[in-house]
N, CA, C and O atoms as a GROMACS GRO file, in nm:
protein
  540
    1UNK      N    1   0.084  -0.119   0.000
    1UNK     CA    2   0.000   0.000   0.000
    1UNK      C    3   0.088   0.124   0.000
    1UNK      O    4   0.187   0.130   0.073
    2UNK      N    5   0.053   0.222  -0.081
    2UNK     CA    6   0.128   0.346  -0.090
    2UNK      C    7   0.038   0.461  -0.052
    2UNK      O    8  -0.077   0.469  -0.096
    3UNK      N    9   0.089   0.550   0.030
    3UNK     CA   10   0.012   0.669   0.068
    3UNK      C   11   0.025   0.772  -0.042
    3UNK      O   12   0.136   0.815  -0.076
    4UNK      N   13  -0.086   0.810  -0.098
    4UNK     CA   14  -0.086   0.913  -0.202
    4UNK      C   15  -0.180   1.024  -0.160
    4UNK      O   16  -0.275   1.001  -0.087
    5UNK      N   17  -0.153   1.145  -0.207
    5UNK     CA   18  -0.241   1.256  -0.173
    5UNK      C   19  -0.382   1.236  -0.229
    5UNK      O   20  -0.400   1.172  -0.332
    6UNK      N   21  -0.479   1.290  -0.160
    6UNK     CA   22  -0.615   1.291  -0.211
    6UNK      C   23  -0.634   1.423  -0.285
    6UNK      O   24  -0.640   1.530  -0.223
    7UNK      N   25  -0.641   1.415  -0.415
    7UNK     CA   26  -0.653   1.534  -0.498
    7UNK      C   27  -0.800   1.565  -0.521
    7UNK      O   28  -0.878   1.478  -0.560
    8UNK      N   29  -0.836   1.692  -0.497
    8UNK     CA   30  -0.972   1.737  -0.525
    8UNK      C   31  -0.961   1.868  -0.604
    8UNK      O   32  -0.851   1.911  -0.639
    9UNK      N   33  -1.073   1.931  -0.631
    9UNK     CA   34  -1.073   2.053  -0.711
    9UNK      C   35  -0.989   2.163  -0.647
    9UNK      O   36  -0.925   2.241  -0.717
   10UNK      N   37  -0.989   2.169  -0.513
   10UNK     CA   38  -0.912   2.272  -0.443
   10UNK      C   39  -0.762   2.247  -0.451
   10UNK      O   40  -0.686   2.340  -0.475
   11UNK      N   41  -0.718   2.122  -0.432
   11UNK     CA   42  -0.575   2.093  -0.426
   11UNK      C   43  -0.513   2.063  -0.563
   11UNK      O   44  -0.390   2.057  -0.574
   12UNK      N   45  -0.595   2.044  -0.665
   12UNK     CA   46  -0.541   2.011  -0.798
   12UNK      C   47  -0.435   2.111  -0.845
   12UNK      O   48  -0.331   2.066  -0.895
   13UNK      N   49  -0.454   2.244  -0.833
   13UNK     CA   50  -0.348   2.336  -0.879
   13UNK      C   51  -0.215   2.313  -0.808
   13UNK      O   52  -0.109   2.326  -0.869
   14UNK      N   53  -0.220   2.278  -0.679
   14UNK     CA   54  -0.099   2.252  -0.602
   14UNK      C   55  -0.024   2.132  -0.660
   14UNK      O   56   0.097   2.140  -0.683
   15UNK      N   57  -0.095   2.022  -0.683
   15UNK     CA   58  -0.030   1.900  -0.732
   15UNK      C   59   0.010   1.911  -0.879
   15UNK      O   60   0.110   1.854  -0.920
   16UNK      N   61  -0.068   1.985  -0.957
   16UNK     CA   62  -0.030   2.007  -1.097
   16UNK      C   63   0.100   2.088  -1.104
   16UNK      O   64   0.188   2.057  -1.184
   17UNK      N   65   0.111   2.191  -1.020
   17UNK     CA   66   0.234   2.271  -1.017
   17UNK      C   67   0.352   2.187  -0.971
   17UNK      O   68   0.461   2.197  -1.027
   18UNK      N   69   0.330   2.104  -0.868
   18UNK     CA   70   0.438   2.018  -0.819
   18UNK      C   71   0.488   1.924  -0.929
   18UNK      O   72   0.607   1.898  -0.939
   19UNK      N   73   0.396   1.875  -1.011
   19UNK     CA   74   0.435   1.787  -1.121
   19UNK      C   75   0.525   1.860  -1.221
   19UNK      O   76   0.601   1.797  -1.294
   20UNK      N   77   0.515   1.993  -1.223
   20UNK     CA   78   0.598   2.075  -1.311
   20UNK      C   79   0.721   2.131  -1.239
   20UNK      O   80   0.795   2.212  -1.296
   21UNK      N   81   0.742   2.090  -1.113
   21UNK     CA   82   0.859   2.135  -1.038
   21UNK      C   83   0.841   2.271  -0.972
   21UNK      O   84   0.939   2.342  -0.949
   22UNK      N   85   0.717   2.307  -0.941
   22UNK     CA   86   0.690   2.435  -0.876
   22UNK      C   87   0.613   2.411  -0.746
   22UNK      O   88   0.530   2.321  -0.738
   23UNK      N   89   0.642   2.492  -0.645
   23UNK     CA   90   0.570   2.488  -0.518
   23UNK      C   91   0.477   2.608  -0.512
   23UNK      O   92   0.520   2.722  -0.530
   24UNK      N   93   0.350   2.582  -0.487
   24UNK     CA   94   0.252   2.690  -0.471
   24UNK      C   95   0.215   2.704  -0.324
   24UNK      O   96   0.205   2.605  -0.251
   25UNK      N   97   0.195   2.829  -0.282
   25UNK     CA   98   0.142   2.856  -0.149
   25UNK      C   99   0.024   2.951  -0.167
   25UNK      O  100   0.009   3.012  -0.272
   26UNK      N  101  -0.057   2.963  -0.065
   26UNK     CA  102  -0.174   3.051  -0.071
   26UNK      C  103  -0.133   3.192  -0.027
   26UNK      O  104  -0.049   3.209   0.062
   27UNK      N  105  -0.194   3.291  -0.089
   27UNK     CA  106  -0.166   3.431  -0.058
   27UNK      C  107  -0.299   3.506  -0.049
   27UNK      O  108  -0.384   3.496  -0.138
   28UNK      N  109  -0.315   3.583   0.058
   28UNK     CA  110  -0.436   3.661   0.079
   28UNK      C  111  -0.423   3.794   0.007
   28UNK      O  112  -0.324   3.865   0.024
   29UNK      N  113  -0.522   3.828  -0.075
   29UNK     CA  114  -0.517   3.955  -0.147
   29UNK      C  115  -0.572   4.070  -0.064
   29UNK      O  116  -0.563   4.185  -0.105
   30UNK      N  117  -0.628   4.040   0.054
   30UNK     CA  118  -0.679   4.146   0.141
   30UNK      C  119  -0.570   4.196   0.236
   30UNK      O  120  -0.542   4.315   0.241
   31UNK      N  121  -0.509   4.105   0.312
   31UNK     CA  122  -0.406   4.147   0.408
   31UNK      C  123  -0.264   4.130   0.352
   31UNK      O  124  -0.167   4.162   0.420
   32UNK      N  125  -0.254   4.078   0.230
   32UNK     CA  126  -0.126   4.064   0.160
   32UNK      C  127  -0.028   3.974   0.235
   32UNK      O  128   0.092   4.003   0.240
   33UNK      N  129  -0.080   3.864   0.293
   33UNK     CA  130   0.007   3.771   0.366
   33UNK      C  131  -0.007   3.631   0.309
   33UNK      O  132  -0.117   3.586   0.278
   34UNK      N  133   0.106   3.562   0.295
   34UNK     CA  134   0.102   3.423   0.249
   34UNK      C  135   0.076   3.329   0.366
   34UNK      O  136   0.098   3.365   0.482
   35UNK      N  137   0.030   3.209   0.336
   35UNK     CA  138   0.015   3.107   0.439
   35UNK      C  139   0.030   2.968   0.378
   35UNK      O  140   0.012   2.946   0.259
   36UNK      N  141   0.064   2.877   0.465
   36UNK     CA  142   0.076   2.737   0.427
   36UNK      C  143   0.047   2.658   0.553
   36UNK      O  144   0.105   2.690   0.656
   37UNK      N  145  -0.032   2.565   0.554
   37UNK     CA  146  -0.084   2.474   0.456
   37UNK      C  147  -0.199   2.541   0.379
   37UNK      O  148  -0.259   2.636   0.428
   38UNK      N  149  -0.229   2.492   0.259
   38UNK     CA  150  -0.333   2.553   0.177
   38UNK      C  151  -0.472   2.546   0.241
   38UNK      O  152  -0.517   2.440   0.284
   39UNK      N  153  -0.537   2.662   0.246
   39UNK     CA  154  -0.674   2.672   0.296
   39UNK      C  155  -0.754   2.762   0.202
   39UNK      O  156  -0.696   2.838   0.125
   40UNK      N  157  -0.883   2.753   0.210
   40UNK     CA  158  -0.968   2.834   0.124
   40UNK      C  159  -0.998   2.970   0.185
   40UNK      O  160  -1.076   3.048   0.130
   41UNK      N  161  -0.936   2.999   0.300
   41UNK     CA  162  -0.953   3.128   0.366
   41UNK      C  163  -0.818   3.167   0.426
   41UNK      O  164  -0.730   3.083   0.444
   42UNK      N  165  -0.804   3.294   0.458
   42UNK     CA  166  -0.680   3.343   0.518
   42UNK      C  167  -0.684   3.320   0.669
   42UNK      O  168  -0.780   3.363   0.734
   43UNK      N  169  -0.585   3.255   0.726
   43UNK     CA  170  -0.585   3.232   0.871
   43UNK      C  171  -0.548   3.358   0.949
   43UNK      O  172  -0.556   3.359   1.072
   44UNK      N  173  -0.508   3.465   0.880
   44UNK     CA  174  -0.470   3.590   0.947
   44UNK      C  175  -0.589   3.686   0.960
   44UNK      O  176  -0.612   3.742   1.067
   45UNK      N  177  -0.664   3.704   0.849
   45UNK     CA  178  -0.775   3.799   0.852
   45UNK      C  179  -0.910   3.735   0.820
   45UNK      O  180  -1.013   3.803   0.821
   46UNK      N  181  -0.910   3.607   0.792
   46UNK     CA  182  -1.029   3.526   0.764
   46UNK      C  183  -1.095   3.557   0.629
   46UNK      O  184  -1.206   3.512   0.602
   47UNK      N  185  -1.027   3.633   0.546
   47UNK     CA  186  -1.081   3.661   0.414
   47UNK      C  187  -1.082   3.535   0.328
   47UNK      O  188  -0.997   3.448   0.342
   48UNK      N  189  -1.180   3.527   0.240
   48UNK     CA  190  -1.184   3.418   0.142
   48UNK      C  191  -1.121   3.460   0.009
   48UNK      O  192  -1.129   3.386  -0.089
   49UNK      N  193  -1.061   3.577   0.006
   49UNK     CA  194  -0.997   3.628  -0.114
   49UNK      C  195  -0.849   3.586  -0.114
   49UNK      O  196  -0.760   3.667  -0.091
   50UNK      N  197  -0.828   3.458  -0.139
   50UNK     CA  198  -0.693   3.402  -0.142
   50UNK      C  199  -0.668   3.340  -0.278
   50UNK      O  200  -0.760   3.297  -0.346
   51UNK      N  201  -0.542   3.337  -0.316
   51UNK     CA  202  -0.504   3.283  -0.445
   51UNK      C  203  -0.376   3.203  -0.433
   51UNK      O  204  -0.300   3.218  -0.337
   52UNK      N  205  -0.351   3.120  -0.532
   52UNK     CA  206  -0.226   3.045  -0.538
   52UNK      C  207  -0.118   3.136  -0.593
   52UNK      O  208  -0.141   3.211  -0.689
   53UNK      N  209   0.001   3.130  -0.533
   53UNK     CA  210   0.117   3.201  -0.586
   53UNK      C  211   0.237   3.107  -0.580
   53UNK      O  212   0.246   3.020  -0.493
   54UNK      N  213   0.327   3.126  -0.673
   54UNK     CA  214   0.446   3.043  -0.678
   54UNK      C  215   0.543   3.084  -0.567
   54UNK      O  216   0.573   3.202  -0.550
   55UNK      N  217   0.592   2.986  -0.494
   55UNK     CA  218   0.695   3.011  -0.393
   55UNK      C  219   0.831   3.011  -0.461
   55UNK      O  220   0.851   2.946  -0.564
   56UNK      N  221   0.922   3.082  -0.402
   56UNK     CA  222   1.057   3.095  -0.456
   56UNK      C  223   1.132   2.963  -0.458
   56UNK      O  224   1.214   2.939  -0.547
   57UNK      N  225   1.104   2.877  -0.361
   57UNK     CA  226   1.173   2.750  -0.355
   57UNK      C  227   1.295   2.752  -0.264
   57UNK      O  228   1.380   2.663  -0.270
   58UNK      N  229   1.303   2.853  -0.180
   58UNK     CA  230   1.411   2.864  -0.081
   58UNK      C  231   1.349   2.858   0.057
   58UNK      O  232   1.235   2.898   0.078
   59UNK      N  233   1.428   2.805   0.152
   59UNK     CA  234   1.380   2.795   0.290
   59UNK      C  235   1.499   2.791   0.383
   59UNK      O  236   1.614   2.777   0.340
   60UNK      N  237   1.471   2.803   0.511
   60UNK     CA  238   1.570   2.792   0.617
   60UNK      C  239   1.520   2.686   0.714
   60UNK      O  240   1.402   2.683   0.749
   61UNK      N  241   1.610   2.600   0.758
   61UNK     CA  242   1.572   2.493   0.850
   61UNK      C  243   1.539   2.550   0.987
   61UNK      O  244   1.621   2.617   1.049
   62UNK      N  245   1.416   2.524   1.033
   62UNK     CA  246   1.371   2.570   1.164
   62UNK      C  247   1.397   2.463   1.270
   62UNK      O  248   1.453   2.492   1.376
   63UNK      N  249   1.356   2.339   1.242
   63UNK     CA  250   1.380   2.227   1.333
   63UNK      C  251   1.366   2.097   1.257
   63UNK      O  252   1.312   2.094   1.146
   64UNK      N  253   1.413   1.989   1.316
   64UNK     CA  254   1.403   1.858   1.252
   64UNK      C  255   1.409   1.747   1.354
   64UNK      O  256   1.446   1.766   1.470
   65UNK      N  257   1.372   1.629   1.307
   65UNK     CA  258   1.382   1.507   1.387
   65UNK      C  259   1.412   1.393   1.291
   65UNK      O  260   1.355   1.385   1.182
   66UNK      N  261   1.502   1.306   1.331
   66UNK     CA  262   1.532   1.189   1.250
   66UNK      C  263   1.438   1.078   1.293
   66UNK      O  264   1.435   1.038   1.410
   67UNK      N  265   1.362   1.028   1.198
   67UNK     CA  266   1.264   0.923   1.225
   67UNK      C  267   1.330   0.789   1.196
   67UNK      O  268   1.370   0.761   1.083
   68UNK      N  269   1.340   0.705   1.298
   68UNK     CA  270   1.404   0.575   1.285
   68UNK      C  271   1.304   0.461   1.273
   68UNK      O  272   1.338   0.351   1.230
   69UNK      N  273   1.178   0.490   1.311
   69UNK     CA  274   1.075   0.387   1.300
   69UNK      C  275   0.942   0.451   1.266
   69UNK      O  276   0.898   0.547   1.330
   70UNK      N  277   0.879   0.395   1.164
   70UNK     CA  278   0.746   0.439   1.124
   70UNK      C  279   0.680   0.320   1.057
   70UNK      O  280   0.725   0.274   0.952
   71UNK      N  281   0.574   0.272   1.118
   71UNK     CA  282   0.507   0.152   1.066
   71UNK      C  283   0.403   0.181   0.958
   71UNK      O  284   0.344   0.089   0.903
   72UNK      N  285   0.381   0.308   0.927
   72UNK     CA  286   0.282   0.342   0.826
   72UNK      C  287   0.344   0.344   0.687
   72UNK      O  288   0.448   0.407   0.666
   73UNK      N  289   0.280   0.276   0.592
   73UNK     CA  290   0.332   0.279   0.454
   73UNK      C  291   0.315   0.420   0.396
   73UNK      O  292   0.216   0.486   0.427
   74UNK      N  293   0.405   0.467   0.316
   74UNK     CA  294   0.528   0.406   0.268
   74UNK      C  295   0.648   0.442   0.354
   74UNK      O  296   0.762   0.411   0.317
   75UNK      N  297   0.626   0.507   0.468
   75UNK     CA  298   0.735   0.563   0.547
   75UNK      C  299   0.828   0.458   0.605
   75UNK      O  300   0.947   0.484   0.620
   76UNK      N  301   0.776   0.342   0.639
   76UNK     CA  302   0.860   0.236   0.695
   76UNK      C  303   0.972   0.194   0.603
   76UNK      O  304   1.078   0.152   0.649
   77UNK      N  305   0.950   0.206   0.472
   77UNK     CA  306   1.054   0.169   0.375
   77UNK      C  307   1.162   0.276   0.363
   77UNK      O  308   1.266   0.251   0.301
   78UNK      N  309   1.140   0.393   0.419
   78UNK     CA  310   1.234   0.505   0.404
   78UNK      C  311   1.321   0.530   0.527
   78UNK      O  312   1.418   0.606   0.518
   79UNK      N  313   1.291   0.469   0.638
   79UNK     CA  314   1.365   0.500   0.761
   79UNK      C  315   1.512   0.464   0.746
   79UNK      O  316   1.545   0.366   0.680
   80UNK      N  317   1.600   0.541   0.807
   80UNK     CA  318   1.570   0.668   0.874
   80UNK      C  319   1.551   0.780   0.771
   80UNK      O  320   1.610   0.778   0.663
   81UNK      N  321   1.468   0.878   0.808
   81UNK     CA  322   1.450   0.997   0.726
   81UNK      C  323   1.438   1.118   0.818
   81UNK      O  324   1.414   1.104   0.938
   82UNK      N  325   1.456   1.234   0.759
   82UNK     CA  326   1.456   1.358   0.838
   82UNK      C  327   1.324   1.432   0.816
   82UNK      O  328   1.302   1.489   0.709
   83UNK      N  329   1.238   1.430   0.917
   83UNK     CA  330   1.116   1.510   0.916
   83UNK      C  331   1.154   1.648   0.967
   83UNK      O  332   1.226   1.661   1.066
   84UNK      N  333   1.107   1.752   0.899
   84UNK     CA  334   1.152   1.886   0.932
   84UNK      C  335   1.041   1.988   0.920
   84UNK      O  336   0.938   1.966   0.856
   85UNK      N  337   1.066   2.101   0.985
   85UNK     CA  338   0.986   2.221   0.967
   85UNK      C  339   1.081   2.327   0.913
   85UNK      O  340   1.188   2.350   0.970
   86UNK      N  341   1.042   2.390   0.802
   86UNK     CA  342   1.125   2.492   0.740
   86UNK      C  343   1.048   2.623   0.732
   86UNK      O  344   0.925   2.624   0.725
   87UNK      N  345   1.122   2.733   0.735
   87UNK     CA  346   1.064   2.864   0.712
   87UNK      C  347   1.085   2.898   0.565
   87UNK      O  348   1.198   2.918   0.521
   88UNK      N  349   0.976   2.905   0.490
   88UNK     CA  350   0.983   2.940   0.349
   88UNK      C  351   1.029   3.085   0.335
   88UNK      O  352   1.005   3.167   0.424
   89UNK      N  353   1.095   3.118   0.226
   89UNK     CA  354   1.142   3.254   0.201
   89UNK      C  355   1.026   3.354   0.208
   89UNK      O  356   1.046   3.470   0.244
   90UNK      N  357   0.907   3.310   0.173
   90UNK     CA  358   0.789   3.396   0.174
   90UNK      C  359   0.734   3.419   0.314
   90UNK      O  360   0.650   3.506   0.334
   91UNK      N  361   0.781   3.340   0.413
   91UNK     CA  362   0.738   3.360   0.551
   91UNK      C  363   0.673   3.241   0.619
   91UNK      O  364   0.707   3.213   0.734
   92UNK      N  365   0.581   3.171   0.554
   92UNK     CA  366   0.514   3.061   0.624
   92UNK      C  367   0.609   2.945   0.658
   92UNK      O  368   0.711   2.924   0.593
   93UNK      N  369   0.571   2.872   0.759
   93UNK     CA  370   0.641   2.747   0.793
   93UNK      C  371   0.575   2.632   0.722
   93UNK      O  372   0.454   2.633   0.695
   94UNK      N  373   0.657   2.531   0.691
   94UNK     CA  374   0.606   2.416   0.617
   94UNK      C  375   0.669   2.289   0.674
   94UNK      O  376   0.790   2.284   0.697
   95UNK      N  377   0.588   2.187   0.697
   95UNK     CA  378   0.640   2.056   0.733
   95UNK      C  379   0.685   1.988   0.605
   95UNK      O  380   0.618   1.996   0.503
   96UNK      N  381   0.800   1.920   0.611
   96UNK     CA  382   0.858   1.861   0.492
   96UNK      C  383   0.958   1.753   0.533
   96UNK      O  384   0.962   1.708   0.647
   97UNK      N  385   1.037   1.715   0.438
   97UNK     CA  386   1.145   1.619   0.462
   97UNK      C  387   1.274   1.680   0.406
   97UNK      O  388   1.272   1.745   0.302
   98UNK      N  389   1.385   1.658   0.476
   98UNK     CA  390   1.516   1.701   0.427
   98UNK      C  391   1.581   1.580   0.363
   98UNK      O  392   1.586   1.472   0.421
   99UNK      N  393   1.632   1.601   0.241
   99UNK     CA  394   1.698   1.493   0.166
   99UNK      C  395   1.839   1.537   0.129
   99UNK      O  396   1.874   1.655   0.137
  100UNK      N  397   1.919   1.440   0.088
  100UNK     CA  398   2.055   1.467   0.038
  100UNK      C  399   2.143   1.538   0.140
  100UNK      O  400   2.226   1.621   0.103
  101UNK      N  401   2.126   1.503   0.268
  101UNK     CA  402   2.207   1.566   0.372
  101UNK      C  403   2.225   1.470   0.489
  101UNK      O  404   2.126   1.428   0.549
  102UNK      N  405   2.349   1.435   0.521
  102UNK     CA  406   2.370   1.351   0.640
  102UNK      C  407   2.322   1.422   0.766
  102UNK      O  408   2.335   1.544   0.778
  103UNK      N  409   2.268   1.346   0.857
  103UNK     CA  410   2.214   1.401   0.982
  103UNK      C  411   2.314   1.492   1.054
  103UNK      O  412   2.274   1.596   1.107
  104UNK      N  413   2.441   1.455   1.056
  104UNK     CA  414   2.541   1.532   1.130
  104UNK      C  415   2.566   1.670   1.069
  104UNK      O  416   2.626   1.756   1.134
  105UNK      N  417   2.521   1.692   0.946
  105UNK     CA  418   2.541   1.822   0.881
  105UNK      C  419   2.422   1.915   0.896
  105UNK      O  420   2.430   2.031   0.854
  106UNK      N  421   2.314   1.868   0.954
  106UNK     CA  422   2.196   1.951   0.973
  106UNK      C  423   2.223   2.059   1.078
  106UNK      O  424   2.282   2.032   1.182
  107UNK      N  425   2.180   2.181   1.047
  107UNK     CA  426   2.198   2.293   1.138
  107UNK      C  427   2.075   2.383   1.130
  107UNK      O  428   2.027   2.414   1.022
  108UNK      N  429   2.024   2.424   1.246
  108UNK     CA  430   1.917   2.521   1.247
  108UNK      C  431   1.966   2.646   1.176
  108UNK      O  432   2.077   2.694   1.200
  109UNK      N  433   1.883   2.697   1.087
  109UNK     CA  434   1.919   2.816   1.012
  109UNK      C  435   1.989   2.789   0.880
  109UNK      O  436   2.020   2.882   0.806
  110UNK      N  437   2.014   2.661   0.850
  110UNK     CA  438   2.083   2.632   0.723
  110UNK      C  439   1.991   2.662   0.605
  110UNK      O  440   1.869   2.643   0.611
  111UNK      N  441   2.053   2.711   0.497
  111UNK     CA  442   1.978   2.744   0.377
  111UNK      C  443   1.943   2.618   0.299
  111UNK      O  444   2.025   2.527   0.284
  112UNK      N  445   1.819   2.615   0.251
  112UNK     CA  446   1.768   2.497   0.180
  112UNK      C  447   1.707   2.539   0.047
  112UNK      O  448   1.669   2.654   0.026
  113UNK      N  449   1.700   2.441  -0.044
  113UNK     CA  450   1.633   2.463  -0.171
  113UNK      C  451   1.533   2.352  -0.196
  113UNK      O  452   1.546   2.240  -0.146
  114UNK      N  453   1.434   2.386  -0.274
  114UNK     CA  454   1.326   2.294  -0.307
  114UNK      C  455   1.373   2.181  -0.398
  114UNK      O  456   1.453   2.202  -0.489
  115UNK      N  457   1.323   2.063  -0.371
  115UNK     CA  458   1.343   1.946  -0.457
  115UNK      C  459   1.210   1.871  -0.455
  115UNK      O  460   1.119   1.906  -0.380
  116UNK      N  461   1.199   1.770  -0.537
  116UNK     CA  462   1.076   1.690  -0.539
  116UNK      C  463   1.109   1.542  -0.538
  116UNK      O  464   1.209   1.499  -0.597
  117UNK      N  465   1.024   1.465  -0.470
  117UNK     CA  466   1.039   1.320  -0.464
  117UNK      C  467   0.915   1.258  -0.526
  117UNK      O  468   0.804   1.290  -0.486
  118UNK      N  469   0.934   1.167  -0.624
  118UNK     CA  470   0.817   1.100  -0.681
  118UNK      C  471   0.749   1.012  -0.576
  118UNK      O  472   0.816   0.947  -0.496
  119UNK      N  473   0.618   1.010  -0.578
  119UNK     CA  474   0.540   0.932  -0.482
  119UNK      C  475   0.424   0.869  -0.557
  119UNK      O  476   0.382   0.917  -0.663
  120UNK      N  477   0.373   0.763  -0.502
  120UNK     CA  478   0.262   0.692  -0.564
  120UNK      C  479   0.313   0.568  -0.634
  120UNK      O  480   0.434   0.551  -0.654
  121UNK      N  481   0.222   0.483  -0.671
  121UNK     CA  482   0.261   0.355  -0.732
  121UNK      C  483   0.345   0.372  -0.857
  121UNK      O  484   0.437   0.294  -0.881
  122UNK      N  485   0.314   0.472  -0.936
  122UNK     CA  486   0.389   0.495  -1.060
  122UNK      C  487   0.461   0.629  -1.058
  122UNK      O  488   0.496   0.683  -1.163
  123UNK      N  489   0.483   0.684  -0.939
  123UNK     CA  490   0.549   0.813  -0.929
  123UNK      C  491   0.465   0.927  -0.983
  123UNK      O  492   0.519   1.027  -1.031
  124UNK      N  493   0.331   0.912  -0.977
  124UNK     CA  494   0.244   1.011  -1.037
  124UNK      C  495   0.235   1.143  -0.960
  124UNK      O  496   0.185   1.242  -1.014
  125UNK      N  497   0.283   1.145  -0.836
  125UNK     CA  498   0.284   1.268  -0.757
  125UNK      C  499   0.428   1.310  -0.731
  125UNK      O  500   0.516   1.226  -0.711
  126UNK      N  501   0.451   1.439  -0.732
  126UNK     CA  502   0.580   1.495  -0.695
  126UNK      C  503   0.561   1.566  -0.562
  126UNK      O  504   0.490   1.666  -0.553
  127UNK      N  505   0.625   1.513  -0.458
  127UNK     CA  506   0.610   1.567  -0.324
  127UNK      C  507   0.724   1.665  -0.296
  127UNK      O  508   0.840   1.629  -0.314
  128UNK      N  509   0.692   1.788  -0.252
  128UNK     CA  510   0.798   1.883  -0.224
  128UNK      C  511   0.878   1.842  -0.100
  128UNK      O  512   0.822   1.813   0.005
  129UNK      N  513   1.010   1.842  -0.115
  129UNK     CA  514   1.104   1.818  -0.007
  129UNK      C  515   1.212   1.925  -0.020
  129UNK      O  516   1.212   2.002  -0.117
  130UNK      N  517   1.302   1.931   0.075
  130UNK     CA  518   1.411   2.030   0.068
  130UNK      C  519   1.545   1.962   0.088
  130UNK      O  520   1.556   1.858   0.152
  131UNK      N  521   1.646   2.024   0.032
  131UNK     CA  522   1.785   1.977   0.046
  131UNK      C  523   1.873   2.099   0.070
  131UNK      O  524   1.831   2.212   0.046
  132UNK      N  525   1.995   2.077   0.119
  132UNK     CA  526   2.084   2.191   0.140
  132UNK      C  527   2.102   2.270   0.011
  132UNK      O  528   2.111   2.212  -0.098
  133UNK      N  529   2.108   2.400   0.023
  133UNK     CA  530   2.129   2.485  -0.093
  133UNK      C  531   2.258   2.447  -0.163
  133UNK      O  532   2.362   2.431  -0.099
  134UNK      N  533   2.250   2.432  -0.293
  134UNK     CA  534   2.364   2.394  -0.377
  134UNK      C  535   2.415   2.254  -0.347
  134UNK      O  536   2.535   2.227  -0.359
  135UNK      N  537   2.324   2.165  -0.307
  135UNK     CA  538   2.364   2.026  -0.277
  135UNK      C  539   2.403   1.953  -0.404
  135UNK      O  540   2.439   1.836  -0.400
   0.00000   0.00000   0.00000
């Protein structure tokens, strides 16, 4: 069994952009603030006037944890992996995974860049992950 995202009319633009190597985040046109995770309203001013905008693809490592055991598919096949929270260049925090970096090299505040990992039975989804800048 493979865990795949549930795509609906709201999340389709996000996953379509990811398939093209782009990360989208939501942006409120009323208070001019971005947010992530994607919602149909602004968590800052509660406006429903939000739109998708392309993120720069840069982030800074806020915190992380190395996961050594996870019994839920497909994560058990990946252990150990680095679960992380990053601060996107646009401001919002995002839960993600750090790839292409040995655990001993992880540092709070390190610069990261966007990458994608194929997911799904046939790699039909591209999941945003981050790696050290210029890895």
